[in-house]
N, C-alpha and C positions, 0 to 999 in steps of 0.2 A: 504494500500500500504506500501511496505517495501523498504528501501534503500539497494542497492547492490553496491559493488566495483568491477570494472573491472580492473585487473592489466595486462598490456601488456608486454609480454616477447618476445625477439628475433625479427625476421622479418627484415625488411629493404631491400633496393634495392641493396645489395652488398656493398663491401668496398668503392667503389668510384662511387656512382650513378651520372648519368648525370643530369644537371639542368632540363632537360625535364622529366626524371624519377622522380625526387624529386617533380616537379610540379604536375605530374599525381597522385602521392601518396598523396600529400597534398589535392588535389581536392577530391579524394576518401574519405579521412578522413573527410573533411569538409561536404561533401554530407551526409555521414553516421550520423555524429553528428547532423547536421541540421535536419535530419529526426527524430532522437530521440527527439530533442528539440520541433519540431512541434507537436509531439505526446504527449508532456508533460512528457516525461520520463527522459530527461537529467537534471541533477542537477548541476554538476561541473566536471571539468577535465582539466588536463594539461599534457604536455610532461615533462619528467624529464631530467636533465643534467646527462651525463654519469659518471661524477666524484662525489666525496663526501667524507665523513668520516664514519668510522664504530667505534662505541663505544661498547666494549664488556667486560663482566665479572665483578666480584666484585671489581676488581682494576680499572675498567673503562678505560681500555687500548684503546687509540685512534690510529687508523691506517688509511692510505689512502685507498680508496676503493669506492664502492665494486669492487673487482676483481674476476669475475666469467666468465665462458664461455659466449660468446656473445648471445647464445640462452637463457641464464638464466638471462640476465640483464633486470631489470624492466625499461622499457622505458617511461612509462606514466601510467595514470590512468583515469578512469571516475567514477563518482557516478551517478547511475541511480535509478529510482524508478520502482518497478514492483510488480505484485500481488504475485509472488512466485519465488522460485529459478529456477523452470523450465521455467517460463516466462522470467526471466533475462537471462538465458542460451540461450534461443531462440533469444533474442535481440542481444546477443554477437556474434552470428553466422554471422551477417552482417559486422563485423569488418574487415577493409581492411588488417590488419596485418596477417590474416589467409591466404590471397593470397600470402603473402611474406614469408611464412614458419614460422611465429610466432605463439604465442598462447595467449589466453585470460583466465585468472584465474578469476572465478566468485565467490565472497564471500558476504554473507549477513552481513550487518552492524547492530550491536546491540547497541542501544543508551545506554550511560553511565547513571546510576542512581546516582544522586548527592544528 
């Protein structure tokens, strides 16, 4: 089994979702993640804050950010275990963000050799 990273971009219930919409969305996410956990596939994951800092270049310039289009913002991640990239991609198709116009980037994690 191999570990894979799911990066969630975009999605959301619009700029001002109602409390009911937020609750429905959280419930869908909880159900999906719980299913992955019960199948022994979920390893870790958290939502990310929208703000932060960007450090770039040889001069290590620090700026506020990331400032990108909302559909490009990474809103969270999961780490899952799967037999292959195809298996992980199939798992990602159950993600609620897809119903909200977002996307899931699926990437294999290669362990660091120390």
